[in-house]
N, C-alpha and C positions, 0 to 999 in steps of 0.2 A: 163722937156720933157711930151708934152701934149698928151695925148691918144685921139685919134679920138673916136666920139661916137659910129662908128659900132666896133669897136675894143675893145670898153669899155662893150659894150653889149655881145659881143661874150666871152668876159671874165669872165664876169658874169654868163654867159649860164655855161659856162666850170667849173666855181667854183660851182656853183649849182648843177650839175650833180655829181662833186666829192661829195659833201656834201650828194647828195641822194645816191651815191653809197655806200658811208659810212654808212650812216642812214640804208640802207638795209643790208647790211652786219654784223652790231651790231645787228639788229633787229633778221636777221637768226640767227647768232651765240645764241644770248641769247634764242630764241628758241629751238632752237638744244639743249641746255643745258637742256633747261626746260622740253624738251621731252625726253630727256636722263634721267633727274631725275625721270619722270612720268613713262618712262617704268623700271627703276631700282626698284621705288616702285610698280609697278604691278608684275613686275618679283619676288619680293622679297615675298610679298605677295601672290602670286601663289604656290612660293615653299614652305612658311610656311604652307599654308593651305594643302597641300599634305601632308606635313611630319604630322600637325596635325592629318590629316585623317587616317595616316598609322599608327601612336601611338593607334590613339582610336581601330583600327580595330583589330590589334595585340593584343590587351588585353582584348577587348570582346570576341576575339576568343580563345585566347589560356592560360588566366591568369589561375591561380591553382585552384581558386574558380569561380563560375560562378558570373558574373557581371551583374548588372543591367543597360541595354544601355541606357535608358533615364536620370537614375539616374547620370550616369558616364559622360554623356554629359553635364549634368547640371553643377557638379561639375568643369568640364573644363572650361566652360562660366563663372562660379563664380569666378575662379583662375583667369581667366584673367580680370574680372571687379575688382578684388581685388587689382590688379595693378594699378587701375585708382583711381579717388577721389572717394569718399565713396556716391557720389549723382548718379553715374552712375550704374544701374543695370539691370540685366535681372529681367523683370517683371512676377513673378509665377501669376496664375490665382486672389489670392486673394488680390495681391496688385495691379493687374489692377481692380479689382472692388474698391479698396480705390481711386485709379488715377480717376476712372470713378465720384466715389461721390463728390470729389473736383472741379471736372472740370465744374460738372452739378449741383452741390449745391443740389440735392434732389433726393427722392428715394423713392421707395414703402415698407414700414416698420410699426413698432407699435409705434415708436417716444419715445424712450426713451434709455437713454446713460447707459451702462452697465460697472462695472470693475469686478475684480475678488475678493472675500471675500473668505478665509478660504476653497479653493478649488471649490467653486460655483460662476457662474456668477451671479450678484445681482445689482438690479438696483441703480444706482449710486448718483441720485439726483429725484427730482421731475419730471416727464415725460412733453413732451413740451406740451405746451396746445393745447386743442383740439385734441389731438392725440388719435388713439384706446385705447393707456397704459393710457392715463388719463381718459379717459371715462369709463376704467373698473376699474377704483378705484386702480390702481398699485400706490404702495408708494415707496417712498425711501427706502431702505434697503431689499425689497422683494428678497429673493434668488428663481432665477428661476432653479428649480430642474428638469424640465423634459421639452422636446421642441417636440412635435408630438409623445410622448409615449416613447422617447427614454432620458435614464439620461442624464445630463449636468455635472456630477461629472469631474473635472479636464479639461473640455473643454476650448479650448483656447478662447480668446475674439474674436479673428477673425472668426473661425469656429460658434460660438454663435450668431455672429451678422449675420453671412450668412444665419444661418437658419430661423432668425426673420424675416431677409428682404425677399421680393419676387420679382418675375418678373412683376407681373399683381398687378393693384388694384383692391380690392375687394375679393382677394384672403384669404383662412383663415388658422391660425395658432394658434394650441392647446399646451397652456403651463400649467406647474402646479408651483406653487410656494407656499414657505415657508414664513410664517411672524410672526415676533416676538409678542408673546401674544396669539396666536392662535395656538391651538394645532393640529389640523391636516391640511394636504396640501389643498392649494386652487386651483381648477382646472378652467381655464377661457380660452374660444376662443377668438380671436381678428381677426378683419377682417381689413387686409392693408390697408393702404390709403397712398394718396402721402404725404411724408414726406418732408418738406423745411428746410434745416440746418440753425440755425440761427447762424449767426458769433458775435450778439451782446451778451456778457455774462450778462452784466449790462448796463442801461442807468437811469440817473436820477439828480436830483438836490443835490449839495454837500452843497452848501451855497446859499443865495440869489443872483441870477444873475450868478451862477456857475456852470455850467454842467458837468456831467463826461460820457464817454462811452468806455466800455469796450470791444475790439473786440479783440475774441480769436483765430480767423484764418482769412485767405483771401480765402475763397472759392467762386465759382461762386455768384456772386449777392450782396456780400459784399457792393458794391459801393451804391446802392440801399438802402440797409438796414441802411447804416450808413446815410444815406441821409434823410430817415425816423425818424431815432432817432432824428438827426439834428431838423428836422422839429418840432418835439414834444416836444424838450426842449425849443426850440425859442418860441412856442407858450404858455410855462410854465415861458416867461421872461428871457431867457440864456442869458447873454452878455459876457459870455467867456466861454471857453472849456478846459476840460482836456481829452485828448485821450489817454486811457492806453492802452500800446502793449505790456505791460510785460508779459512774458510767451508766447506771440504768435510766433510759430514757422514759420509764413509765408504761402506760398501760392502761388497764381497765380500772374506773373508780371501784367499783363493788368487789373488784379482786383485791385491791388495797386495804378494804375494810375488811374482808377475810382473813388477810396479813395479818391485819391488828388484832382479829378476834384471837388470837394466839398468845397475845400479849394483855389484854383488857378483861376485865370482869364483864360479863353478861351484860348487854344494852346500854354498853358504853357510847355517848355520842362523839363520833370521832373527825366527821365532815359534816357539812351539808353544802347544799347548793341554793342559787336563787337565780331566776331569770325573768323576761317580761312576761311569759307565760307562769302563771301560778302552779300549773303543773310539771313545771320544774325545780319547784319549791320542795325540798325534801332533805328531812334528815337521815344520817346513815349512823348505823348502831351496830355495835359488835353483837355476835351470838354465839352462844354455846359457854362451856366451862373451859376456860385459856390453858393452855399446856405450859406457859410460862410466864404467868402473873406476877410474882413477886419478886423474883430474882434480876440482879443488875445486869441493865442492859446497855449496849452503845452501838449507837448508828453512825455509820461511814456514811458521809456524801460528797459531790465535788460540783465543780460548773455544769456536768454533764447529768447529773441525778435531776430530772424533772418529772412534772406531771403525778402520776401515782405514788413513785418514791418519794416525791414533797407531800405528799398526804401523810405517807407512813411516818417519814423522821418528823414533819412538823407537829402530827397529832402526839406522838410520843415526847416530843419537847414542851406542846403546851400542857399536856396532863402530868409534867415531869415525870414520865415512866422511866425517863432513861437520858443520857447524854448524847448529846450531835456532835461529831468531831468531823472537822475535814475544812473543805473550801465553801464558798456561797453557793446554793444552787443555781439552776435555770432560771426560775421564775415563771412557771406555767400554771395560772390558775383558773383556766378555761375547761368548760365539758363539752363535747362535742356528742352528736346523734348522728346515725346515718341515716337517711331518708329517703327512701323509694320514689324515683321520678316516673316510673309507669309499672304495670302491674307486674309484668315478668321480671321484673328487679334488675333490669339489664342496665338502666342507669340509676345512679345514685348520688346522693348530694352528703358529704361528711360536714356539717353545719354546726358551728357555737352557739348553743343556746341556752347557756348557764355560767356563771361562776361558784369555784367553790369556796368556802372559806371553812378554816381551821378551827378547833373548838374554842381559840381565846376571840373569835369574832373577826381576825385577819385574814385580808386579802391577798396573796403573794405575787398574784401576777403583775407584771412590768407593765406601764401604763401605755408605754409607746407601741406595743404589739399592735395596736390598731390605728396608726399610723404608716401606712404603707405608701413608700416613696416621698416622705413628709408630708402628704396630704390625709385627710379625712372625709368620707361620705356619711359620717354618723350626724344626725340631727342633734346631737347633742354631744359632741366631741369629749372623747374622755381628757382631763386636763391631767398633769403630769406633777406629781407632787414634788417640791424642791427638798422636803425633811419627810422622810419615811415616818408614817405612823407610828404610835407606840401602844403596844397590846401587854398584857400580863399572864403569865401562866398559872395555874391552879395555886402553886405556891407564892404567887408574887413576883416573880421573875419577870423584868421586861423582855419582850420580843417584837420585833418588828413586821410591819407588811408592807406593800408596794415593791417588792422586791421577792428574791428567793427566799430561803430557809438560811437563815445566819446561823451557822454554828454557834454552839457552848464554847468551844476552843476551835480557833482556827489555826489550822496546820496545815502544810500542805509538803508533797514530795517535791526533791529538788528535779529541774527539767533535765531531759538529755541535752548535750550538747548539739550544737547545729551539724557537726561533722557525723555523730552518731545516728542524729535524725534523717539524716540525708541517707545512710548507708540502710535503714530500717526502711524507707520511702522506695527505695529502689530492691529491698527485698533480698539483700545480700545476707542478712543473717539467715533467712529462711532458707534460700539455696543453699548456703555452705553447709548448714546443718541435715539438709537431705544428704547429700554427698557423704558428708561426714559419717554420720549415722549408718548409712549403709556399707562403710568400710571399717566400722569398729564398734566393738562390742563391751560396754561398761562393765567393771565387775561390783559397784555399788552406788547406789542412787546418788549419795553426797559424794559428788566427784569434784574434780576440779579443774579448771581451764589453765591448763600450764603454760608454759612457754611455748612447748612444741605445738599446740593446739592454736596457741595467738599467731605463730610465723605460718602454719598452714592455711589460718585465716585471711592475713593479709596478702600471701601469695595468690588466692582466690580472688581478694580485690583488686589487686595490681594487674590480671591476668582477665580479668572482665573490662565491659564496656564502660566502667563506673568512672565518671570524672567529677570530680568535688571541685567546685567554686566557693572560694570563702565569701564570706557577705562584702559586698563592694566590688568584687571582682567583675558582676554583669556591668556597676558602671562604668568601669575601666574600659570594658570591651566595648562600649555603648560610644564611648568617648573616642577609642581609636578609631571605629566605624564613623563617625562624625569628621575625624580629621582627614581619613582617607576620602571620603566623599567631596570633602569641600577643598582638597589639593594642599592642604597644611600639616599633613603628617609629618614629612621629614623633620619639620622643625619641633614635634614633640616627641619623634622618636625615641631619643635617650631616657626621658623623664618617664614615656611608656614603658620602657623595657626594663627600667631601674624598679618602676613600681609593680611591674610582673613578676619579677625575681622576689620582691618583698611577700607579693601575695602566696607564690608558691613556699615560702619559709614558715607564713602562716597556717598553710595547710599542714605541713609537717609539724609544727607546735599541737596543733588543733586534735591532730590524730595523737600524739604522745601523752597529751593531758586528758584523753578521752578513753586510756586503757581499762579503768576500771567499769567505765559505763559499757565497753567493748564486750568486756569479759561478762558480764551480767547477762548483756545479750545472747551471746554465743550459749551461755550456761541455761537460760531460760527455753531458748528453741530447741537445744539437744535434749534437756529434760522433757519436753512435749513428746521429741520423736523417739525416746527410747524407753520412757516410762508411764508416757500420757498425759492429759490436761490437767491432773490433780496435781502431779509432781512438778509440773510445769510452773502452776500457781503457788505453789509452797517456796519455790525460789527467788520469791519476791519479797517473802518476810524479810530477808536480810537485809534488806535496802528501804523499806516501806515505813517512813518514820509515822506515819498516820497510823497505821496497824501497832508500831510501838508503842506509840503515845496511850492509844485505846488500852493495852495490856498492863502499862504502867498504872492508868488509874485504874484497872480493874483488882490490881493486886493491893490497893492502897484504899480500904474501904471509907475511910474518913474523907479521901479526897473526892471520891464517888459521891458521897452524901452531899458534900459542899457543893459540890455542881449543879445537882438538884434542888437545893434546897435556897431560900432569898439570901443572895449574896450583893450586897450594895456595888462593890466593884464591878459585879457584872453588867 
């Protein structure tokens, strides 16, 4: 049976109308459901805000003791934030200042990094070149005992830094310092200047043709600083590079892309983000002509390399641009935005709004980050994969998601002994080097820690208030306390004293077995005091197995190529 042309057109129209009606019904139905979901969300939100407000008003107004309204509100906010990931936080004033420093990469101040030593803020290393602190001849180890006439004893690092900084270039700050070898405190008036934060801890040639750049953070301007460092090393004949990102906690995502622009061709996609809001979905691509595009590159990472440093090392690994060496990284694949909560910007929220993904498509965020205290407030809790998902690099090599960046070559340096770690924790290497450097002048940079220097150090340790307890000594002290408290110490006294004598011999053994570590730490600290931070960094090379491995690979072109090409054993 043939259908006439007019009837065929009529049937098609009817069929089309039915499809259109069905589509409209489905669209309307889904829209209703979505609107219903939104209404439920808005309704629940309104109800819970009202409930929160009622609890707040009742407690502030009727609790048995007076309650600080602002502190109580902040406690409530902090409680909510603690139910989310650790990077979503309410920013207090000092935290806002730190965020601004990261985003601007500069501030008005005096140009020195500080730490706390024996309760006093102390200049942690040689001041920045050409800074007010350097021009005033402030030295590493100088204790800042007063700022504008007020004592700094037990002052926090944040508060100390805030007092040293200023809002205006040219403003004055009066400080009083106590210096090793100088009997009376020294009063100094510093004129604040613009301080550009350097992200480069070290740059130099470690072997002929092999350069090394250590980047310690990804603040604003890191891309340009890395480019400048590359230009300087290229002028010195660099043919291959070691980019050291160990201990780098990260920073700004777009700055990581700027750094990568030095190593990849223009318009290379190196990372992308995805979130609940489509506005957070974005691809990030390199820009400009790279200064170091095709030459051998090795990136060093460790368990403290996080965030932006993982973007850099992960993109280089995924695109087979270089070899990653070291220890598996931290595993932070979340992106935060700072959101103002009022018009004046006095209250801000740093909130996770997206996840970032590397070129292979992998997410390196550890899934347990969303479970604070073992619980989750998420409607769709993130499940932790027992097996890490596998992805492939541009050349087809296997890489893994679900955690940090796993290096192509896993290697780590030997850890310092417990005895040496405790000496360092109590600042004994630092304090000794201050005194020794003040009384001695070396003849050359490549000095040796000889027996006389070592004996002087041990005399310094023995006359200090340092008391070392080998592992297990605390448990023995606890046992003695329990025995005395319960009246049976006399029965255990002979055995306890025998054990105590044994522990003393353990301390002596640990000291003698740690001689090489002790010499290394003394040399590193003295190099910093006598010759500056670069010289101190160079002393690490002789014991840094990770750098040694990187140098060996860069010296062997075939081994380097094997690492970035498809290798079944990888």
